[in-house]
C-alpha positions as CSV (number, residue, x, y, z in Angstrom):
1,M,-34.1,-13.1,14.2
2,A,-33.5,-9.7,12.4
3,Y,-32.3,-9.2,8.9
4,N,-28.6,-8.8,8.2
5,Y,-28.2,-5.0,7.9
6,A,-25.8,-4.9,5.0
7,Q,-27.8,-7.4,2.9
8,F,-31.2,-5.7,3.7
9,K,-29.7,-2.3,2.9
10,Q,-28.5,-3.6,-0.5
11,L,-31.8,-5.2,-1.3
12,I,-33.6,-1.9,-0.5
13,W,-31.1,0.0,-2.7
14,D,-31.4,-2.5,-5.6
15,T,-35.1,-2.6,-5.4
16,T,-35.7,1.1,-5.2
17,R,-33.3,1.7,-8.0
18,D,-35.1,-0.8,-10.2
19,F,-38.4,0.7,-9.2
20,S,-37.3,4.1,-10.5
21,L,-39.1,4.7,-13.7
22,N,-36.4,6.8,-15.3
23,E,-33.4,9.0,-14.4
24,Q,-35.8,11.9,-13.5
25,Q,-36.8,10.0,-10.4
26,P,-33.5,9.4,-8.6
27,E,-35.1,10.3,-5.3
28,L,-36.8,6.8,-5.2
29,C,-33.4,5.3,-4.4
30,S,-31.7,8.2,-2.7
31,P,-29.6,7.7,0.5
32,S,-32.3,9.5,2.5
33,A,-35.0,7.1,1.1
34,I,-32.8,4.1,1.9
35,N,-32.2,5.2,5.4
36,L,-35.8,6.1,6.0
37,L,-36.9,2.6,4.9
38,L,-34.2,1.0,7.1
39,G,-35.3,3.0,10.1
40,T,-39.0,2.3,9.4
41,S,-38.2,-1.5,9.4
42,A,-36.1,-1.1,12.6
43,Q,-38.9,0.7,14.3
44,E,-41.9,-1.2,13.0
45,S,-40.8,-4.9,12.9
46,H,-37.5,-4.8,14.8
47,F,-35.7,-5.2,11.5
48,G,-37.7,-8.1,10.2
49,T,-38.0,-9.9,13.6
50,Y,-41.8,-9.7,13.4
51,F,-43.9,-10.4,10.3
52,Y,-47.3,-9.6,11.8
53,Q,-48.7,-7.4,14.5
54,R,-50.5,-9.3,17.2
55,D,-54.0,-8.2,16.3
56,I,-53.7,-9.5,12.7
57,S,-56.4,-12.1,13.3
58,F,-58.9,-9.3,13.6
59,G,-58.0,-7.9,10.2
60,K,-56.1,-5.0,11.6
61,G,-52.4,-4.6,12.2
62,G,-49.3,-4.2,10.0
63,L,-47.6,-6.8,7.9
64,G,-44.0,-7.5,6.8
65,P,-40.8,-5.7,7.5
66,F,-42.4,-2.2,7.5
67,Q,-45.7,-3.3,9.3
68,M,-47.8,-1.7,6.6
69,E,-51.5,-1.8,7.3
70,K,-53.7,-3.5,4.7
71,L,-55.9,-0.4,4.4
72,T,-52.9,1.7,3.6
73,E,-51.8,-0.7,0.9
74,H,-55.3,-0.8,-0.5
75,S,-55.4,3.0,-0.5
76,I,-52.2,3.2,-2.5
77,W,-53.7,0.8,-5.2
78,D,-57.1,2.5,-5.2
79,N,-56.1,6.1,-5.0
80,E,-52.7,6.3,-6.7
81,L,-51.7,3.3,-8.8
82,K,-55.1,3.0,-10.4
83,Y,-54.6,6.4,-12.0
84,K,-50.9,6.0,-12.8
85,P,-50.6,3.0,-15.1
86,D,-46.8,3.5,-15.7
87,R,-46.1,3.2,-12.0
88,R,-48.5,0.4,-11.5
89,D,-47.1,-1.6,-14.4
90,R,-43.5,-1.0,-13.1
91,L,-44.5,-2.3,-9.7
92,I,-46.2,-5.4,-11.2
93,S,-43.2,-6.1,-13.5
94,L,-40.7,-5.8,-10.6
95,T,-42.6,-7.7,-7.9
96,G,-45.2,-9.9,-9.6
97,V,-47.9,-8.6,-7.4
98,D,-50.8,-7.2,-9.4
99,S,-53.3,-6.0,-6.8
100,S,-53.5,-5.1,-3.1
101,H,-55.8,-8.1,-2.5
102,N,-52.9,-10.5,-2.2
103,N,-53.2,-10.6,1.6
104,Y,-49.7,-11.7,2.4
105,A,-47.5,-10.2,-0.3
106,L,-46.3,-7.6,2.2
107,V,-44.9,-10.5,4.3
108,Y,-43.6,-12.9,1.7
109,N,-42.4,-10.7,-1.1
110,L,-39.7,-8.4,0.1
111,K,-39.4,-6.5,-3.2
112,Y,-43.1,-5.7,-3.0
113,A,-42.9,-4.6,0.6
114,I,-40.0,-2.4,-0.2
115,C,-41.7,-0.9,-3.3
116,I,-45.0,-0.2,-1.7
117,A,-43.4,1.3,1.4
118,R,-41.2,3.5,-0.7
119,Y,-44.1,4.5,-2.8
120,Y,-46.1,5.5,0.3
121,Y,-43.4,7.7,1.5
122,W,-42.8,9.1,-2.0
123,I,-46.4,10.5,-2.2
124,A,-46.0,12.3,1.1
125,P,-45.8,16.0,0.3
126,D,-42.8,16.9,2.4
127,P,-39.2,16.5,1.2
128,L,-37.1,13.8,2.8
129,P,-34.7,14.8,5.5
130,D,-30.9,14.5,5.1
131,A,-29.9,10.8,5.0
132,Y,-27.8,11.1,8.2
133,D,-30.3,13.1,10.2
134,I,-31.7,10.2,12.2
135,T,-33.8,12.6,14.3
136,G,-35.2,14.1,11.1
137,L,-35.9,10.7,9.7
138,G,-37.7,9.7,12.9
139,E,-39.8,12.8,12.7
140,Y,-40.6,12.1,9.1
141,W,-41.6,8.5,10.0
142,N,-43.7,9.7,12.9
143,K,-45.6,12.3,10.7
144,W,-46.2,10.2,7.7
145,W,-46.1,6.5,8.8
146,N,-46.9,6.3,12.5
147,R,-49.4,9.1,13.1
148,N,-50.2,7.7,16.5
149,P,-47.9,8.5,19.5
150,E,-49.3,5.5,21.4
151,N,-47.7,3.3,18.7
152,G,-44.2,4.7,18.8
153,T,-42.2,7.8,19.3
154,V,-39.3,9.6,17.6
155,E,-37.2,8.6,20.5
156,E,-38.0,4.9,20.0
157,F,-37.3,5.3,16.3
158,I,-33.8,6.6,17.2
159,E,-33.2,3.8,19.7
160,N,-34.2,1.2,17.2
161,W,-32.1,2.8,14.5
162,N,-29.1,2.6,16.8
163,R,-30.0,-1.0,17.8
164,F,-30.4,-2.4,14.3
165,C,-28.8,0.0,11.7
166,K,-25.4,0.8,13.1
């Protein structure tokens, strides 16, 4: 069973707004960011239908509504948040998660999954596409999240956007 679109969109909006450290970082909760996260969830977990990828028992595979890999989450903590205590403290305050070694926070803590996914996209060097350019959002997802054409395509992203986000 997938998430309710309106409720999940509101949760993403509220969470990314709260994660913004100050008014100088409005892009954290921009319409483009919200739609990118909605599309990522639609593509990766069929909008919350799946909590785990099948090969999770082998220590690989994504977790939660965005199917983030544990190694990606660890990299964010070890290579970003470790050196940015204001962002780390804000994440901890908002989500209650204080390290990447809480194996299932990506699954059981939606605020954490939203924040860490948004942070991952935020550190990508390219600007976000227009909020309503679904092809552009799919291309952005493919370049910065997917990185493997065997695991999804821009066309699938668009199909899943139309299936879950309309």
